[in-house]
MITOR-495637 format. One record per atom (N, C-alpha, C, CB): x, y, z; atom name; residue in one letter; residue number from 1. Coordinates in steps of 0.001 Angstrom, whole numbers, padded with zeros to 6 digits, m for minus. Glycine has a CB too. Example, Ala and Ser with C-alpha at 12.3 -4.5 7.8 and 13.67 -1.06 7.14 Angstrom:
! MITOR-495637
c1/c2/c3/atom/res/n
013190/m005690/007800/N/A/1 .
012300/m004500/007800/CA/A/1 .
013200/m003300/007800/C/A/1 .
011308/m004473/009046/CB/A/1 .
012850/m002250/007080/N/S/2 .
013670/m001060/007140/CA/S/2 .
012900/000030/007870/C/S/2 .
014084/m000598/005725/CB/S/2 .
! end
This chain:
! MITOR-495637
c1/c2/c3/atom/res/n
192364/260007/417064/N/M/1 .
191979/259684/418800/CA/M/1 .
190852/258171/418327/C/M/1 .
190750/261566/419915/CB/M/1 .
190911/257254/419276/N/S/2 .
190097/256023/418400/CA/S/2 .
188327/256718/419061/C/S/2 .
190711/253731/419143/CB/S/2 .
187823/255722/418647/N/D/3 .
186545/255719/419462/CA/D/3 .
186178/255444/420673/C/D/3 .
185889/255138/419066/CB/D/3 .
187463/254515/421402/N/I/4 .
187191/254523/422617/CA/I/4 .
187655/255703/423759/C/I/4 .
187616/253380/422878/CB/I/4 .
188837/256601/422804/N/Q/5 .
189002/257528/423761/CA/Q/5 .
187897/258650/423299/C/Q/5 .
190570/258020/423848/CB/Q/5 .
187513/258584/422567/N/L/6 .
186219/259717/422011/CA/L/6 .
185559/259284/423055/C/L/6 .
185292/259594/420369/CB/L/6 .
184877/258598/422838/N/A/7 .
183665/258408/424147/CA/A/7 .
184625/258151/425715/C/A/7 .
182436/256599/423756/CB/A/7 .
185508/257853/425546/N/L/8 .
185767/258300/427265/CA/L/8 .
185902/259511/427554/C/L/8 .
186977/257808/427938/CB/L/8 .
186394/260666/426801/N/R/9 .
186546/261767/426838/CA/R/9 .
184844/262619/426875/C/R/9 .
187548/261971/425672/CB/R/9 .
184179/262317/426478/N/E/10 .
183202/262622/426319/CA/E/10 .
181719/261997/427320/C/E/10 .
183329/262427/425068/CB/E/10 .
182081/260956/427957/N/T/11 .
181675/260477/428801/CA/T/11 .
182167/260835/430010/C/T/11 .
181693/259483/428573/CB/T/11 .
183244/261157/430643/N/I/12 .
184011/261569/431331/CA/I/12 .
183627/263273/431875/C/I/12 .
185207/261279/430573/CB/I/12 .
183987/263612/430716/N/S/13 .
183211/265269/430494/CA/S/13 .
181722/265206/431251/C/S/13 .
182853/265708/428491/CB/S/13 .
180807/264870/430702/N/E/14 .
179522/264773/431245/CA/E/14 .
179197/264613/432437/C/E/14 .
178985/264015/430808/CB/E/14 .
179694/263642/432874/N/I/15 .
179830/262948/434174/CA/I/15 .
180348/263779/434954/C/I/15 .
180572/261774/434216/CB/I/15 .
181597/264754/435117/N/L/16 .
182385/265679/436197/CA/L/16 .
181160/266789/435993/C/L/16 .
184305/266281/435751/CB/L/16 .
180708/267196/435089/N/E/17 .
179808/268540/434968/CA/E/17 .
178525/268397/435938/C/E/17 .
179241/268781/433296/CB/E/17 .
178002/266964/435350/N/S/18 .
176407/266512/435986/CA/S/18 .
176455/265952/437919/C/S/18 .
175776/264745/434769/CB/S/18 .
177816/265035/437633/N/F/19 .
177611/264720/439250/CA/F/19 .
178909/265429/440118/C/F/19 .
177621/262832/439544/CB/F/19 .
179290/266434/439611/N/A/20 .
180196/267222/440172/CA/A/20 .
180642/268616/440062/C/A/20 .
180976/266712/440018/CB/A/20 .
180054/269227/439398/N/F/21 .
180192/270349/438773/CA/F/21 .
181647/270990/438423/C/F/21 .
179478/271142/439507/CB/F/21 .
181967/270126/437835/N/L/22 .
183600/270399/437565/CA/L/22 .
183497/270866/436065/C/L/22 .
184748/268858/437762/CB/L/22 .
183925/271677/435353/N/F/23 .
184444/271566/433908/CA/F/23 .
185772/271430/433433/C/F/23 .
184105/272550/433300/CB/F/23 .
185360/270413/432414/N/A/24 .
186869/269805/431962/CA/A/24 .
186864/270165/430789/C/A/24 .
187220/268232/432025/CB/A/24 .
188243/270718/430187/N/E/25 .
188937/270712/428987/CA/E/25 .
189839/269734/428478/C/E/25 .
189526/271663/428973/CB/E/25 .
188983/269323/427738/N/P/26 .
190210/267520/426695/CA/P/26 .
191940/268717/426034/C/P/26 .
188549/266428/423786/CB/P/26 .
192575/268494/426342/N/V/27 .
193873/268965/426405/CA/V/27 .
194810/268063/425122/C/V/27 .
194422/268715/428074/CB/V/27 .
195204/268207/423823/N/E/28 .
196212/267547/424003/CA/E/28 .
197444/266908/424027/C/E/28 .
196061/267402/423992/CB/E/28 .
197733/268326/424292/N/D/29 .
199322/268352/424335/CA/D/29 .
199378/269362/426236/C/D/29 .
200190/269581/422397/CB/D/29 .
199137/268959/426989/N/A/30 .
198807/269742/428265/CA/A/30 .
200151/269191/429060/C/A/30 .
197121/269332/429066/CB/A/30 .
200598/270197/429383/N/P/31 .
202375/270149/430284/CA/P/31 .
202123/269227/431165/C/P/31 .
203062/271665/431281/CB/P/31 .
202997/267982/431243/N/L/32 .
203061/267092/432399/CA/L/32 .
203121/267837/433474/C/L/32 .
204125/266183/432415/CB/L/32 .
202254/266881/434878/N/P/33 .
202498/268253/436233/CA/P/33 .
203886/268091/436671/C/P/33 .
201409/268088/437899/CB/P/33 .
203767/269073/437092/N/E/34 .
205111/269747/437759/CA/E/34 .
204871/270299/439156/C/E/34 .
205671/271018/436856/CB/E/34 .
205465/270265/440031/N/G/35 .
205323/270399/441486/CA/G/35 .
204653/269683/442068/C/G/35 .
204951/271382/441887/CB/G/35 .
203490/269776/442249/N/A/36 .
202276/268567/442739/CA/A/36 .
202777/267281/443014/C/A/36 .
201142/268239/441606/CB/A/36 .
203234/266256/443683/N/S/37 .
203275/265056/443597/CA/S/37 .
202045/264289/444878/C/S/37 .
204898/264757/443735/CB/S/37 .
201199/265129/445093/N/D/38 .
200146/264224/445708/CA/D/38 .
199305/263852/445137/C/D/38 .
199568/264562/446581/CB/D/38 .
199351/262677/444257/N/Y/39 .
198181/261953/442998/CA/Y/39 .
197592/261018/443838/C/Y/39 .
198875/261044/441441/CB/Y/39 .
196509/260493/443607/N/R/40 .
195566/259442/443353/CA/R/40 .
195030/259118/442414/C/R/40 .
194794/259457/443866/CB/R/40 .
194944/257749/442316/N/Y/41 .
194846/256706/441040/CA/Y/41 .
193694/255666/441312/C/Y/41 .
196351/255803/440810/CB/Y/41 .
192416/255803/440885/N/A/42 .
190948/254721/440877/CA/A/42 .
191005/253935/439677/C/A/42 .
189332/255557/440812/CB/A/42 .
191077/253032/439804/N/S/43 .
190492/251945/438981/CA/S/43 .
189571/250843/438943/C/S/43 .
191162/251495/438741/CB/S/43 .
189050/250527/437984/N/V/44 .
187807/249567/438108/CA/V/44 .
187796/248582/436748/C/V/44 .
186276/250539/438207/CB/V/44 .
188242/247076/437167/N/N/45 .
187968/246120/435949/CA/N/45 .
186476/246205/435707/C/N/45 .
188423/244511/436234/CB/N/45 .
186321/245859/434054/N/F/46 .
185314/245340/434039/CA/F/46 .
185640/244028/432746/C/F/46 .
184186/246516/433861/CB/F/46 .
184607/243381/432671/N/N/47 .
184593/241849/431965/CA/N/47 .
182980/242009/431523/C/N/47 .
184997/240233/433245/CB/N/47 .
182617/242092/430354/N/G/48 .
181309/241942/429271/CA/G/48 .
181867/242035/427979/C/G/48 .
180092/243144/429376/CB/G/48 .
180930/242758/427160/N/A/49 .
181577/242730/425911/CA/A/49 .
182828/243250/425419/C/A/49 .
180882/243157/425252/CB/A/49 .
183725/244135/426695/N/S/50 .
184839/243878/426598/CA/S/50 .
185053/243481/427814/C/S/50 .
185561/244749/426111/CB/S/50 .
186926/243169/427836/N/Q/51 .
187417/242905/429092/CA/Q/51 .
188476/243757/428990/C/Q/51 .
187732/241490/429453/CB/Q/51 .
188727/244691/430817/N/G/52 .
189922/245407/430826/CA/G/52 .
189701/246248/432205/C/G/52 .
190150/246321/429408/CB/G/52 .
190590/247649/432212/N/M/53 .
190618/248390/433433/CA/M/53 .
190296/249847/432962/C/M/53 .
192048/248244/434218/CB/M/53 .
189494/250584/433665/N/L/54 .
189222/252207/433061/CA/L/54 .
189912/252291/435057/C/L/54 .
186778/253009/432303/CB/L/54 .
190647/253412/434169/N/F/55 .
191830/254559/435615/CA/F/55 .
191435/255915/435453/C/F/55 .
193966/254698/435325/CB/F/55 .
191154/256523/436523/N/V/56 .
191577/257956/437029/CA/V/56 .
192879/258313/437669/C/V/56 .
190684/258351/437970/CB/V/56 .
193216/259528/437364/N/C/57 .
194076/260140/438530/CA/C/57 .
194211/261130/438071/C/C/57 .
195328/259632/438992/CB/C/57 .
194393/261796/439263/N/A/58 .
194449/263480/439745/CA/A/58 .
194693/263437/440974/C/A/58 .
193132/264432/439595/CB/A/58 .
195396/265042/441203/N/D/59 .
196076/265340/442588/CA/D/59 .
195046/265272/443342/C/D/59 .
196833/266676/442815/CB/D/59 .
195687/265117/444691/N/R/60 .
194733/265035/445984/CA/R/60 .
193635/266523/445976/C/R/60 .
195904/265014/447602/CB/R/60 .
193962/267433/445633/N/D/61 .
193622/268458/445798/CA/D/61 .
191969/268600/444635/C/D/61 .
195031/269352/445561/CB/D/61 .
192596/267747/443696/N/L/62 .
190993/268068/442925/CA/L/62 .
190174/267310/443617/C/L/62 .
190737/267647/441252/CB/L/62 .
190698/265907/443807/N/C/63 .
190028/264700/444268/CA/C/63 .
189206/265256/445501/C/C/63 .
191108/263454/444658/CB/C/63 .
189803/265813/446178/N/A/64 .
189180/267084/447528/CA/A/64 .
188047/267422/447034/C/A/64 .
190070/268694/447844/CB/A/64 .
187969/268512/445926/N/E/65 .
187367/269744/445181/CA/E/65 .
185957/268627/445191/C/E/65 .
188266/270433/443347/CB/E/65 .
186515/267316/444362/N/L/66 .
185567/266213/443403/CA/L/66 .
184303/266488/444906/C/L/66 .
186523/263899/443009/CB/L/66 .
185180/265688/446341/N/A/67 .
184429/264998/447212/CA/A/67 .
183485/266394/447507/C/A/67 .
185341/264201/448538/CB/A/67 .
184236/267329/448030/N/A/68 .
183353/268707/448332/CA/A/68 .
182163/269339/446985/C/A/68 .
184689/270050/448601/CB/A/68 .
182430/269488/446187/N/N/69 .
181178/269427/445347/CA/N/69 .
180324/268441/445270/C/N/69 .
181410/269564/444223/CB/N/69 .
180561/266929/445244/N/V/70 .
179366/266300/445457/CA/V/70 .
178767/266064/446586/C/V/70 .
179395/265358/445022/CB/V/70 .
179588/266498/447851/N/L/71 .
179205/266324/448903/CA/L/71 .
178267/267790/449146/C/L/71 .
180417/265953/449791/CB/L/71 .
178889/268686/448932/N/G/72 .
177941/269960/449385/CA/G/72 .
178619/270716/450586/C/G/72 .
176345/269432/449912/CB/G/72 .
180190/270530/450352/N/A/73 .
180948/270917/451938/CA/A/73 .
181983/271486/450783/C/A/73 .
181606/269362/453446/CB/A/73 .
183210/272102/451975/N/E/74 .
184263/273079/451233/CA/E/74 .
185093/271833/451352/C/E/74 .
184883/274738/451984/CB/E/74 .
186026/272087/450526/N/A/75 .
186903/271506/450060/CA/A/75 .
188171/270826/451493/C/A/75 .
187386/272622/448939/CB/A/75 .
188469/272221/452201/N/E/76 .
188957/272028/453213/CA/E/76 .
188426/271163/454359/C/E/76 .
189139/273026/453473/CB/E/76 .
187362/270819/454082/N/E/77 .
186372/269818/455066/CA/E/77 .
186664/268334/454323/C/E/77 .
184368/270314/455000/CB/E/77 .
187206/268519/453972/N/V/78 .
187443/266799/453124/CA/V/78 .
188624/266157/453352/C/V/78 .
187484/266783/451423/CB/V/78 .
188285/265511/454416/N/D/79 .
189458/264314/454468/CA/D/79 .
189948/263075/453420/C/D/79 .
189090/263574/455568/CB/D/79 .
190954/262609/453790/N/E/80 .
191931/261565/452908/CA/E/80 .
190806/260846/452134/C/E/80 .
192994/260341/453920/CB/E/80 .
189969/259903/453123/N/A/81 .
189173/258979/452794/CA/A/81 .
188383/259488/452107/C/A/81 .
188680/258345/453639/CB/A/81 .
187273/260778/452095/N/C/82 .
186602/260954/451063/CA/C/82 .
187004/261860/449998/C/C/82 .
185567/261222/451449/CB/C/82 .
188283/262040/449946/N/A/83 .
188948/262588/448736/CA/A/83 .
188512/261475/447680/C/A/83 .
190683/262785/448911/CB/A/83 .
189652/259931/448459/N/M/84 .
190301/258648/447834/CA/M/84 .
188730/257903/447402/C/M/84 .
191466/257586/449170/CB/M/84 .
187000/257947/448050/N/D/85 .
186378/257695/447330/CA/D/85 .
185622/258145/446486/C/D/85 .
186121/257297/447651/CB/D/85 .
185843/259779/446719/N/A/86 .
185110/260714/445446/CA/A/86 .
185575/259958/443842/C/A/86 .
185877/262683/445521/CB/A/86 .
187064/259606/443953/N/L/87 .
187720/259182/442646/CA/L/87 .
187212/258021/442434/C/L/87 .
189198/259101/442587/CB/L/87 .
186903/257088/443156/N/K/88 .
186619/255531/443268/CA/K/88 .
185067/255844/442599/C/K/88 .
186709/254689/445153/CB/K/88 .
183952/256201/443508/N/E/89 .
183288/256813/442564/CA/E/89 .
183060/256833/441522/C/E/89 .
183394/257427/442518/CB/E/89 .
183581/258077/440982/N/L/90 .
183904/258885/439878/CA/L/90 .
184314/257634/438942/C/L/90 .
185111/260108/440185/CB/L/90 .
185379/257144/438677/N/A/91 .
185806/255667/438107/CA/A/91 .
184777/254842/437882/C/A/91 .
186685/254877/438995/CB/A/91 .
183989/254424/438658/N/N/92 .
182783/253698/439326/CA/N/92 .
181834/253705/438147/C/N/92 .
182115/254480/440749/CB/N/92 .
181331/255479/437817/N/I/93 .
180243/256294/437429/CA/I/93 .
180882/256006/435944/C/I/93 .
180048/257998/438133/CB/I/93 .
181856/256279/435601/N/V/94 .
182488/256693/434043/CA/V/94 .
182373/255400/433457/C/V/94 .
184224/257306/433924/CB/V/94 .
182946/254210/433850/N/V/95 .
182961/252581/433597/CA/V/95 .
181735/252444/433099/C/V/95 .
183179/251545/434887/CB/V/95 .
180935/252350/434249/N/G/96 .
179277/252180/433848/CA/G/96 .
179012/252536/432505/C/G/96 .
178261/253126/434717/CB/G/96 .
179057/254119/432666/N/S/97 .
178418/254905/431841/CA/S/97 .
179267/254371/430467/C/S/97 .
178481/256559/432306/CB/S/97 .
180404/254407/430081/N/L/98 .
181307/254149/428842/CA/L/98 .
180637/252584/428793/C/L/98 .
183305/254338/429088/CB/L/98 .
180984/251712/429280/N/M/99 .
180343/250227/428657/CA/M/99 .
178812/250555/427951/C/M/99 .
180075/248913/430133/CB/M/99 .
178204/250924/428505/N/A/100 .
176336/251680/428463/CA/A/100 .
176631/252356/426839/C/A/100 .
175814/253519/430183/CB/A/100 .
177439/253188/426538/N/R/101 .
177514/253900/425625/CA/R/101 .
178602/253298/424661/C/R/101 .
177689/255166/426106/CB/R/101 .
179731/252259/424538/N/L/102 .
180045/251986/423392/CA/L/102 .
179349/250267/423093/C/L/102 .
181699/252242/423329/CB/L/102 .
179049/249529/424176/N/F/103 .
178381/248443/423660/CA/F/103 .
176683/248317/424441/C/F/103 .
179452/247081/423969/CB/F/103 .
175660/249276/424180/N/G/104 .
174670/249106/424899/CA/G/104 .
174165/248779/426301/C/G/104 .
174383/248587/424410/CB/G/104 .
172993/249150/426642/N/T/105 .
172601/248527/427776/CA/T/105 .
171992/247546/427673/C/T/105 .
172021/249130/428473/CB/T/105 .
171975/246696/426285/N/D/106 .
171646/245167/426636/CA/D/106 .
172531/244319/426848/C/D/106 .
170997/244535/425769/CB/D/106 .
173840/245179/427277/N/K/107 .
174929/243999/427415/CA/K/107 .
175127/243813/428775/C/K/107 .
176360/244276/426739/CB/K/107 .
174799/242418/429445/N/V/108 .
175410/242824/430768/CA/V/108 .
177303/242714/431175/C/V/108 .
174552/241799/431786/CB/V/108 .
177790/244063/431881/N/C/109 .
179052/243922/432323/CA/C/109 .
179246/243914/433709/C/C/109 .
179775/244815/431815/CB/C/109 .
180196/243088/434110/N/E/110 .
180573/242994/435354/CA/E/110 .
181418/243874/435781/C/E/110 .
180991/241945/435591/CB/E/110 .
181454/244445/436743/N/L/111 .
182660/245478/436979/CA/L/111 .
183154/244968/438564/C/L/111 .
182055/247387/436912/CB/L/111 .
184528/245265/438550/N/S/112 .
184841/245024/440021/CA/S/112 .
184823/246199/440991/C/S/112 .
186172/244444/440120/CB/S/112 .
184639/246380/442237/N/A/113 .
185068/247369/443329/CA/A/113 .
185942/247888/442806/C/A/113 .
185471/246964/444605/CB/A/113 .
185695/249401/442774/N/P/114 .
186813/250575/442590/CA/P/114 .
187853/250255/443366/C/P/114 .
186388/252033/442986/CB/P/114 .
189037/250563/443456/N/D/115 .
190387/250443/444264/CA/D/115 .
190905/251309/443584/C/D/115 .
191233/249128/444372/CB/D/115 .
191558/252090/444813/N/A/116 .
192803/253714/444937/CA/A/116 .
193595/253420/445588/C/A/116 .
192444/255211/445619/CB/A/116 .
194596/254502/445507/N/C/117 .
195804/254282/445871/CA/C/117 .
196737/255527/445705/C/C/117 .
196229/253168/445171/CB/C/117 .
197544/255905/446669/N/A/118 .
198334/257398/446250/CA/A/118 .
199607/256551/444973/C/A/118 .
199412/258427/448200/CB/A/118 .
199806/257747/444027/N/V/119 .
200946/257362/442951/CA/V/119 .
201905/258240/443238/C/V/119 .
200589/257460/441387/CB/V/119 .
203144/258293/442675/N/D/120 .
204075/259494/442505/CA/D/120 .
203969/259638/441297/C/D/120 .
205493/259432/442909/CB/D/120 .
205123/260817/441744/N/L/121 .
205032/262167/440288/CA/L/121 .
205894/261067/439118/C/L/121 .
206368/264321/440714/CB/L/121 .
206567/260066/438960/N/G/122 .
206627/259633/437995/CA/G/122 .
205954/258209/437655/C/G/122 .
207740/259767/437852/CB/G/122 .
205224/258323/437750/N/K/123 .
203214/257119/437474/CA/K/123 .
202585/258250/436428/C/K/123 .
201497/256948/439649/CB/K/123 .
202671/259449/437591/N/V/124 .
201332/260358/436954/CA/V/124 .
201980/261056/435187/C/V/124 .
200899/262116/438435/CB/V/124 .
203539/261328/435028/N/R/125 .
204188/261786/433981/CA/R/125 .
203817/260455/432825/C/R/125 .
205878/262102/434417/CB/R/125 .
204135/258943/433650/N/E/126 .
204229/258164/432234/CA/E/126 .
202587/258232/431905/C/E/126 .
204965/256313/432349/CB/E/126 .
201777/258361/432741/N/L/127 .
200898/258305/432235/CA/L/127 .
199848/259225/431606/C/L/127 .
200675/257787/432793/CB/L/127 .
200542/260594/431448/N/A/128 .
200331/261753/430908/CA/A/128 .
200873/261732/429744/C/A/128 .
200711/262737/431595/CB/A/128 .
202239/261252/429605/N/A/129 .
202410/260979/428284/CA/A/129 .
202793/260049/426893/C/A/129 .
202794/261482/428317/CB/A/129 .
201455/259060/427948/N/D/130 .
200871/257928/427243/CA/D/130 .
199450/258698/426390/C/D/130 .
200429/256575/428502/CB/D/130 .
199926/258972/425049/N/R/131 .
199015/259057/424109/CA/R/131 .
198009/258185/424262/C/R/131 .
199512/258944/422980/CB/R/131 .
197581/257345/424392/N/S/132 .
196462/256540/424469/CA/S/132 .
195515/257155/425563/C/S/132 .
196880/255080/424767/CB/S/132 .
195810/257724/426643/N/N/133 .
194794/258214/427516/CA/N/133 .
194073/259444/427529/C/N/133 .
195229/258186/428527/CB/N/133 .
193745/259954/428083/N/I/134 .
192594/261110/428407/CA/I/134 .
193089/262060/429262/C/I/134 .
191277/260586/429099/CB/I/134 .
193747/263416/428607/N/R/135 .
194092/264367/429799/CA/R/135 .
193048/265744/429345/C/R/135 .
196061/264798/429866/CB/R/135 .
192803/265899/430771/N/L/136 .
192009/266665/431025/CA/L/136 .
192265/267795/431685/C/L/136 .
191293/266147/431449/CB/L/136 .
191893/269385/431394/N/L/137 .
192605/269973/432474/CA/L/137 .
191098/270872/433177/C/L/137 .
194148/271062/431818/CB/L/137 .
190922/270554/434538/N/I/138 .
189789/271385/435264/CA/I/138 .
190586/272091/436363/C/I/138 .
188481/270414/435934/CB/I/138 .
190282/273521/435933/N/D/139 .
191010/274347/437395/CA/D/139 .
192279/274591/437423/C/D/139 .
190931/273615/438719/CB/D/139 .
192786/274567/435934/N/D/140 .
194250/274427/435665/CA/D/140 .
194889/273341/436211/C/D/140 .
194950/275500/436090/CB/D/140 .
194342/272389/436902/N/R/141 .
194963/271213/437234/CA/R/141 .
194373/269901/436141/C/R/141 .
194632/270974/438893/CB/R/141 .
195847/268773/436241/N/M/142 .
195159/268036/435065/CA/M/142 .
194673/266503/435737/C/M/142 .
196370/267843/433628/CB/M/142 .
193474/266139/435026/N/M/143 .
193287/264819/435396/CA/M/143 .
193402/263875/434080/C/M/143 .
191903/264699/436126/CB/M/143 .
193728/262518/434276/N/I/144 .
193969/261814/433378/CA/I/144 .
192842/260726/432988/C/I/144 .
195125/261359/433694/CB/I/144 .
192633/260428/432526/N/A/145 .
192221/258661/432666/CA/A/145 .
192385/257871/431239/C/A/145 .
190366/258415/433158/CB/A/145 .
191915/256603/431306/N/G/146 .
191896/255544/430240/CA/G/146 .
192042/254395/430742/C/G/146 .
192830/255649/429262/CB/G/146 .
191988/253835/429644/N/T/147 .
191504/251908/429715/CA/T/147 .
192408/251274/428936/C/T/147 .
189839/251339/428983/CB/T/147 .
192494/250032/429373/N/V/148 .
193959/249245/429018/CA/V/148 .
192957/247701/429193/C/V/148 .
195731/249576/430498/CB/V/148 .
192467/247368/427720/N/L/149 .
191706/246452/427397/CA/L/149 .
192424/245255/426894/C/L/149 .
190843/246937/426571/CB/L/149 .
192014/243996/427769/N/A/150 .
192484/242315/427495/CA/A/150 .
192840/241925/426239/C/A/150 .
191392/241283/427776/CB/A/150 .
193616/241414/426277/N/E/151 .
194012/241068/424830/CA/E/151 .
193595/239812/424925/C/E/151 .
195542/241221/424332/CB/E/151 .
! end
């Protein structure tokens, strides 16, 4: 596992726990997602000591649970916009914390506004199969995160 992958795994796990009271279990060989096809994908571009993009992908129910925990609501009360916003905010917090962890707090790093969209199961399987991405299990649901660095 690369230094960036290790830092990302530690960063996202810590943020999920402190920000949303969700406990993530890192997994190397998690089964590819089956059945559920309602996935969301959020990304943030960064430019500073390094340039690239960070993404987080999770199913809609996990995004709703994330939003509910942050808002102090029930997951059933969370609408689609709140679920997407929660995933975007998670990506935003993770990329900021990751940049500070990797490059220090004295370096300037510009971040884009987070973007999010629905993705199909084929894309989720592709992300899960890519060994450079981080796979986490949260209440038996998979979250995938990764970085794509500009060359």
